[in-house]
N, C-alpha and C positions, 0 to 999 in steps of 0.2 A: 464411558468416556475413555478413550485410549490414551495411555501415557506415551505412546510412540509418535503422536502427532507433533510435527514441528511447524510452528507458525512462520510465515514470511514476515519481512520487516513491515510491509504495508498492513498486514493483518494485526501485527503488534501495535502499530500506531493507531489503528482503529480502536483497539482495546484501551490504550492509554487515554485516548480522547474521550471515550465513553465513560471511563472512570472519573476523569477530571470534571465532567459536566453534570454528574448526578449528585444529589444531596442525601441519598439513602441507598443501601444495598437492595431495598425492595424495588428500586427503579431499574434493576439490572436483571437480565436473564443470561444464562450461559448456553450457547448453542452447542450442538453435538460436534462441532469442529473447533472447539476451544475459542470461540469468539464471544466477547461481551456485547450485549445488545441492550441499549436503554429503551425504556417504554416510550420515550419521546420519538426515538428512531422508528419504533414499531408503528406509532401513529402516523408519522411522516410517510412510512413505507406503504401503509394502507391507503393513504390519500393518493399516492402516486401509482398505486396498482402494483407495488412491489411484493415479493413473496419471501418470507423467512421461515426457516425450519429450525426450531429451537426447543430446548427442554428447560424446565425450571432449574434454577441454580442449586436448590436443595441445601445440603449442609455446607457450612463455610469452607470446609477443607476442599470441596470441589472448586469453589471460587479461588482458593489459594493455589491450586494446581495451575489454573489459567494464569494467575498473576506471575507465578514462577516461570512458566513457559514464555510469557510475554517478555520478562526480563532476559531470559536466555536468548530469545530471538533478537532483541536489541544488541545483546553482547556479541552474537554471531555477526551481526551486521557491522558493528564497530571493528571487529577483527578483520573483516573483509575490507572495510574502508581504510583501515590502517595500512594494510598491504598496498592498496592503491596509492596511498599518500606517498609511499616511498618512490613510486614511479611517476606520479602525475606532476605536471607543472602548474596545475590549478588547485593547489592545496587549500587555498583560502576558501574556495567555494565548497569543497568537501567538508571543511571544518565548520562552516556556517550551518550546513545541513545537520551535522552531528550535534552541534550545540542546541539547535532547535528541538531535536529529538530528546536530548537530555533534560531540557526544560520541561517537556511533557512527562518524562519519567519522574522528575521531582514533584510536579504537580499531582500526578497520580498517587505517588507514595504518601504525600501529605493528606490527600483526600481519604485514602484507605485507612490511615491511622486514626482518622476522625469518625470512621463509619462503623467499626466493629472491634471488639476486644481482641479478636484473633489477629488483627492487623496493627495492634498498638506498636509492635516492634518490627514493622515491615522492613525497616532499614537494617535490621539484623539478619535478614534472610541471606543465606549463602549466595543465592543468585544475584541479589541486589548488590551485595558487597563486591562480588567478582566484577560485576558490570562497572561500578563506580571506580574500583581500583584500576581497571584497564583504561577507563576514560581519563583518570587523573594521571596515571603513571606513563601511559603510552601516548594517547591522543594529544593531550594538552602539551606534554613535553615536546612532541614532534611539531606541534603548531608553533611553539616558540622558536624552534630551530628554523622553520620555514620563513618566519617573519623577520628573523634577524640576519638572514643571508644577504639581503640587499644592502648596498652602501648608500648613504645620503649623498646626493650629487651636489657639487659645489655650485652648479649652475641653476639649481632648483630655485624657484621663486618662493620666498618666505614672506607672508603678509603680516604686518603689524596689526593688532586688533583695532587700532585707532585709524587705520588707513581709510581714506575716502573711497567711495565706489569708483569715482572718476580715475583716481590714482591706481586702483586695483586693475581696472579695465585697461588703462594705459600700459601697465606692466605686462598684461597678458596678451594684448594685441600686438602684431608686428609693428615695428617702428616705422617702416617704410615699405610700401608695396606698389607694384605697378600692374595694371590690368583693368578688367571690367568689374565694377563693384555696385551691383544693383541694390545692395543693402547699406549704402552710405547715407541714406535718407531716413531720419527718424520717423517721418510720417509713413514710410513704407513698412517699417518695423511694427508700428502701431496698427496699421491696417491689416497686417498679418497675411498679405497676399502671396508673399514669396518666402515664407519662413523656412521652407525646405532647404533653401540655399545656405542656411546656417549649418546644415548637416553635410553639405556636398562641397567637394573641391572642384576647381576648374581643371582643364586639361593639363595644366602645369603643376597641379598639386597645391595651388594656393586657395586661400579663402575668398569668399565673395563679399566679405565685409572689410571695412577699413579702420585705421586708427582714429579717423575723425568721428566714427560712431561713438567712441568712448567719451568724446567731449560733450555730446548732446544727450546721451542716453540717461544720464543721472537726473536730468530735469523731469523725466517721466516717472522717476522712482521716488518722488517727494511725497512723503506721507503726511506732511503738515496740514493739508487741507481736509483730512479725514478725521471725524470725531470719534472719540472712544465709544460713544453710544452706537455709532454706525457699525463699528467692528464687532461690537457685542451681538448685533442682530444679523450680521451679514450672512445670508443663506448660502452664498458661494463658498464659504468656509467649510461647508459640509461635503463639497464635491469629492474630495479624496476619500472620505469615509464611504460615500455612496458608491464610488467606483470599486473600492475595496470589497464592499458587501456584494456588489454585482458579480465580481469575479469569483467570490466564494460560492455563490449560487450557481454560476456557470460551471465551475469545477464539479459541484455536486451533480448537476444535470449531465455532464459529460461522463462521469463515473457510472451513473445509472444507465445511460445509453450503451456504454461499452462494457457493462458488468460481465456479460457472458464471456467475451474474449479475454478480459482481465483475469477472470477466475481460471480459465484454461491456461493462460500464460504462467501464472504463479504456481499452478499445480505441478509444472515440470521445470520451471526456470532454474531451480537449484542445481539440477543435473548439468545445466549448460552455463553455470555462473561465471566460468572463466572466459567465456566468449565476450569480446568487446561489445558486440551488438546487444547481447542480453543485458550487459551492465548498463549500457546507455538507455535502453528501454526501461529498465528498472528505475533509474534515476528520473526518467521522464514521468513515470507513474507516481513515484514518491513525491515529486514536486507538485503533481496534480492533487494528490491526497492532502499534502500540506496546505495547498490553497483552499481545499474544501473544509478544513477544520475551523470552526468558529473561534477557537481560542487564538488563532493567528490573525484575527481581524485587528486593524489599527485601533478600533474603538475598544478593544480589549487590552490596549497598551502593548501590543506586540511590537517588538523593535523592527521587524522586517515587514510584516503585513502580508495579506493574501495577494496583494497586487504584485509584489516582487517575487513571491513564489510562483505566480502565474507566468511572469516573464521567464523565470527559470524553466518552467514547464515548456514554454514555447521554444526556448533555445535548446533544451535537451531533445525535444522532438525533432528539431532541425538536424541536430547532430546524429540522431538515430537514422533519419531518412538519408542523410548525406554519407553515412558510413559505407565503406567499401563492401562490407558483408551484406548490408541491406540492398545495395545497388545490384549485387550479384544475384540476389533472390529475385529482383525485378527482371533481370535479363534472362537468367536461367531459372525458370519457375521451379519452386521446390516440389519435389515428387510426392506422390501419394504415400510413400514410405516414410515421409518426414512430417507427420501431422503437426508437431510442435512448431516448426518453422512456417508451415502454412497458416497456422493460427496467429503466429507472430506478425506476419504480413497483414492478415485480416485485422489484427488489433491496431496496427499503425493506420490502416485505412479508416477504421472506425473512429479513432482519435481525431484524424484529420477532418473527417466529415462532421463530427460533433463540434469541433472547434468553430466551424463556419455556420452550423445550423442549430446547435442546441439552444443557445441564447440564455439570458438570465432575466426573468420577469421580476423587476424590483419596483414596486409602486412608490418607493421613497423619492425617486427621481421626479415623478409626476407631482408628488407632494411639494417638493422644493420649488418647482415652477409655479404651483398654485400659491405658495407662500410669497414668492416674489411679486406676483400679481396682486394679492390681497394686501400686501404691505404698502404698495404704492397707491392703490385705489380703494381706500377703505369705505368711502361714502358712496361710490358709484357701483351700484349692484345691478345695473342694466345689463341684459344679456344680448349679445350680438347674434342676430338670427342667421346671417349669412357667413359663409366660411371666410371670405376675404375681410369682412369687418372684424371677425373674431381675431384673425391673425394680425390685423393692423393694430388693434388695441394691445395685444400681447407683445408685439414687437416694440411699440412705443414704451410700454411699461418696462420691459427688459432693458431697452436702450437707456432709459432714464436711470435705472438702478446701476447699470454698468458704468455710467459716467462718474458715479461716486466710488466705484470699486477700483482699486489699483489695476493698472493695465496688465492683464494676463500675458499678452504677447511680449511686452517689454521685459517682464520678470523671467519669462521663459528664455528670451534672448540673452539676458544677463547670465542665467544659469549655464547656457550653452557656451558662452564665451569664457566663463570661469572654468568650465570642465576641461581638464587636461587630457582626458582619454580620447583616443581616436573614435570618431562617430560616423555614422552613415544615416541616410534617410531610409528608415525602415518602419513605415507607419503602422504595420500590423502589431508591432510591439512597443509603440510609442503612444500609449493612452487611447488607442483607436481600434479595439478588437472588433471582430465581425459579430453581427447578431441579426436574426430574422426580424423584419419590420412589418409583418402581416402577410396576407396571402389573398389571392383572388382567383376566380374561375373564369375562363373564357370557354363557353360551352361546357363540356365535361372535363376539360383539362385544368387541373389545379396547379397553380404556380406560386412559389414562395419567394417573396422579395427579401433579399439579404443585403443589409448595409455592410459595406466593407470598403476600405481604401484600396488604391491600386496595390496589388500584391507584389510589390517590388522591393528590392534592396539596392540602394544607389549610393556609392561613395564618391564617384566622379561624374561630372555632368554628362559625359558622352558614353558612359558604360553603366548598364543596368542588368541585374539578374532577377529572375522570378523566384519568389519565396518558395522554398522546397515544400512547405506544408500545403501551399495552394496547388502545387503540381500533384502532390499525393491525393489531395481532395479530388482533383480531376480524374486521376487513375481510378479512384474508388467509384466515382460516378460512371466511368466507362464500364466497370464490372457490373454495376447495377442497371446499365442501360439508360442512364439519365443524362441530362444536358444542362449546362450553365450558359446563360446568355448574359454577356457583360457589355453594357453600353459605356463607352469611355468618352468623357466630355473634355478631355485634355486637347490642347492645340498642338497637333503634330507638326505645324509649320513654325513653332516657336523653339528657339535653341534651349529654352528651359525644360521643355516637355517632350521634345522630339524622341529622345532615347527611350523614355518610358513608353510612349505610344508604340514605337517600333518593337520593343520587347514583347508587349502584350499581343500585338498583331501577329508577330512571328510565332508566338506560342500557339495561337489558334490554328495556324497553318501547319504546325508540326504533326507528323503522321500519328504520333502517340496520343495527341490530345484533340485531333480534328473532330472525333465523334462526340466528345464531351464538352467542348467549348466553342462558342461563337463570339467573336469580338467585333463590335461595330463602333467606329469612332465618329461621333457627331460633335464637333468642337463648339464649346460654349464660352470660350475665352479669346475671341478674336475681335479685331476692330470692326469687322462687318457685323458680328453678332450684337455688339453693343452700339453699333451705328456711330462710331467715333471717327474723328479725324476726317479722312477723305469722304466719308459717307454721311457726315452730320447734316448736310443740306439736301439729302436725297429725298425730298418731300413728295415728288410726283409719284403716284401709285404705279403707273405703268412703267416708268423708268426703274423704280425700286423692284418691281416684279421681274423685269428683264435682268437686272443685276443679280437678284436672288437666284434665279434659275442658272445663271452662269456659275455661281458659287456652289449651289446645292449638289452634293454627291461628288464633287471634284476633289481628288486627292491633293492637288496643289492648293486648294482652299482649306485643307485640313480634314477631309472626310476619308473614312476607310470602310469599305464593304467587301465581304468575301466574294469570290467569283460567282458562287451559287446565288448569293443575294442580288448581285448586280444584274443577273438575268431577269429577276423579278422587279427590281427597282429601276426600271428603264427611264430615260429622259421623259418619255410620254407620261408615265405614271407620276413622276415627280411634278410635272406641269399640272396634272389633274389635282394633286394635293394642294398646290399653291392656289389654283383657281377655287378649290373647295373652301380654303381658309378665307380667301377674299370674299367669296359669295356669302358664306355662313356668318362670318364675324365682322366683316368690314363693309359689306354690301356695296353701296355706291360711293364710298369715300374716295375722293380723287387726290386729297392732300393728306399725307400721313405724317404725324409728328414723330419725333425720335422714339417716344414711348410706344406709339402705335406700331412702329416698325419692329421694335424689340419684341413686342407681344406677338406680332405676326410671325416672326421667325420662331419664337418659342412654341407657338401653337402648331406650326408646321412640323417642327421637330417632334412634338408630342404625337402627332398623328403618324409620322413616319415610324416612330418607336413602336406604337401600337400595331402597325402593319407588320413590322419585323417580328414582333412577339407572335402575331398570328401565323407567320410563315415558319418560324423556328420551332414553336411549341415547346419552350424550355420547361424544365422542372424547377429550376432556380433562376432568378433574375436579379441583376445588380445594375444600378445606375450610379456611376462613380466618376471621380476625377482623380487628382493625385492623392486626395485623402477622403473623398466622399462626404466632406463636411458641408460647406456652403452650397456648391453646385449640386452635390449628391443629394443633400437633404431637400432642397427646393425642387429638384427633379422628381424625387419620390412623392412629395406632397402633390405636385402638379399631376403626376400620373394617377394617383389615387383619386384626386378630385375629378379628373376627366372620366375615369371609370365609374365613379359614383354618380356623376351627372348623367352619363349615358344610361346607367342603371335606373335613374329616377329616384335616387336616394335623398332623403332628408337627414342631414347629419345630426346625430344625437350629441348631447353634451359629452358623454363618455368618449365617443369617436373623435370629437374635436380635441379633447384632451390628449388622446393618443396621437393624433396628427401633430399637435403642439410638441409632444415629446419627440416625435420623429424629426421635426424641424429644428428644435433648439437644443435638445439634451446632449447630443454627441459633441457639438461644437463647444458648449459650456464645459463639458468634461475634458475634452482633448486640448482646447486652446484657451479656456477661461474667458470667453468673449461671446458676443452675440454673432449672428450670421451677417455676412456682408450686406451692406445697405443696398448696393446696386443689384445684387441678386434678389433681395427681398422686394425691391421696387418692381422687377419684372414678374415675380411670383404674384404679388398683390394684383396687378392689372390683368394677369392671365386668369386668375381665379374670378376676378370681377367680370371679365368678359364671358367666361364659361357660365357664370351664374345668370348673366343677362340673356344668354342664348340657350338656357337649359331646357326650355320647352321643346319637346320632340327632337332633342339633340341626336338621339340614336337614328331617327328617321332621316335627319339632314345629312349625317355622315355615312349612312349605310352604303351608298354606291362605291365607297373605297374598300369595303370589307366583305368577307364571307358572312353569310347569314348567321351562323352559329357563334361568331365572334362576339356579337352583342348580347348573347345570353350570359350576362355578367353577374357575378356575385362577389362583392368585396368583403373581406373579413380582416379587421385590424387587430384582432386578438392575437397575443403572442403565445 
């Protein structure tokens, strides 16, 4: 074992975490690269197909050498961070990261002292003392300087601890405003349909909510009607813990997927440590590693939690991608003579792809949904044979439970109004991370369905930018010769969603991304889709069909198709689809209720989406809206149901539970509520109609598709 080996900070953190988690030195091996490896990690690695090259620790002095080098590596990192603190305006974030590392150092030292006699005085080691001295005398002292530079503003709002919520909100909200305020209605806030407007300003830089909101919002925050017994059993109280655990697993999966590029990067990163790009990428990886450590879970009483470390990772990744140096590498490709920078770009590509595709399989979320259902229906053990019946029962149970639960959207609105920091609508880092939701085959083509919100960042209603990590994901797909098909269900004719639709559509027509992205906008939030207002009395099937064909595919009605797809989706073909839906599902019905028409429209959209999937042949598929929650979740379940019924599938209990997770889990986590009732109403009757017509469904729909398209295999495993 060479004494010349120098560990990187990430390797040192791995060692500290391994020490903190074991109960005996017998559980640790020392690798030939000065890494500690616990037996639990070996077992985990074997199960995942990982390979480790290690030697037995042998005498305690070998382990002692690794401990010393680990402390030295942390010391080197602190010295480097201290230099950056002198120049950086973001001292607070640097210090937070250092403090977390030092907590790990302290835990590892305590554990070592309890494991072996040779470590009884580990705190007397020269390396440990030097590390602690530098941390105490330099880092902490510098942090006090940084935090005492600012002056307390006379105009700052100071809240008395006895102040009422109404008075607090009144102090925070503007006293008088003029303009359009769609959030001045408490019912709108509770329904959560326009919550993104809490994050977004209008063209004049004003909020979309009013002072009057403060007068009524307190009514929704009254805890008096909830019993102590209910709060003691409330399964929704586990949601933050579940999300925290899911992100820890996601980080582990991402590290595993990117391990080759990460290893290459750290092998040479020290030589280029003064480069801003290398520093940013190092911070990105550190945040990812800190997310992956189980000691940082909220359930382990970590002050920050894996969730916030993952947000740090996402922000550092964006900073890396947006840096001038990285953008130069994208424009002027790094030459063969610079393998380090070629690998650096490959690493960023891998991280971006892993962010969207790695996923985190966590069965605890399914367990929470089961607990909710069993808590409500203890005596009723009857099983729902059909899919629509299963979801109806689950929706009813979850809705009843949530009536007792404090309104998630209301409390989120209160938090946003209280928050004094500038904010933007950025759903990818607002409790709504991407994850794969199963896969299916059309013929020999395998496609993975990815849940994700619209990959946008929006501070002002008429200006939108695309998240840089999504753009990098598309660049990586281009290098791999793969494609992402994104169905956008937002309403491009609405002032609330027009800018987001335009940004996504323009991205797909950009030369850099045209080969890797296809965007199709099929609006599912229009008056025509819901058959509201002017369309509510459109009962005659012939007149409805005529009106539907006028809307279908028309950009003025909210649709967007690329030029290539428009060549295939001709008015004649669209008319064929409408006739097929009429003949297959509504037969000779001449009078259509509002629900009939809603399901007619949804069924038509499903068949159009399946045809577009057949034409585009994507590797990855997304059905999304602004956030991919209500509309996205119901669209995913509808598509899987359509494919399953065409395949002739009988849904197993396990598959039903997985579809239940797809439908409810993301909305519970991100917004602490159930899915929109209107969306569920359409989903229920769509599934019911599919079930009624499932016999020979493939044969009935075959004229619209190529023969191999209906060689379908659905796989809901993650």
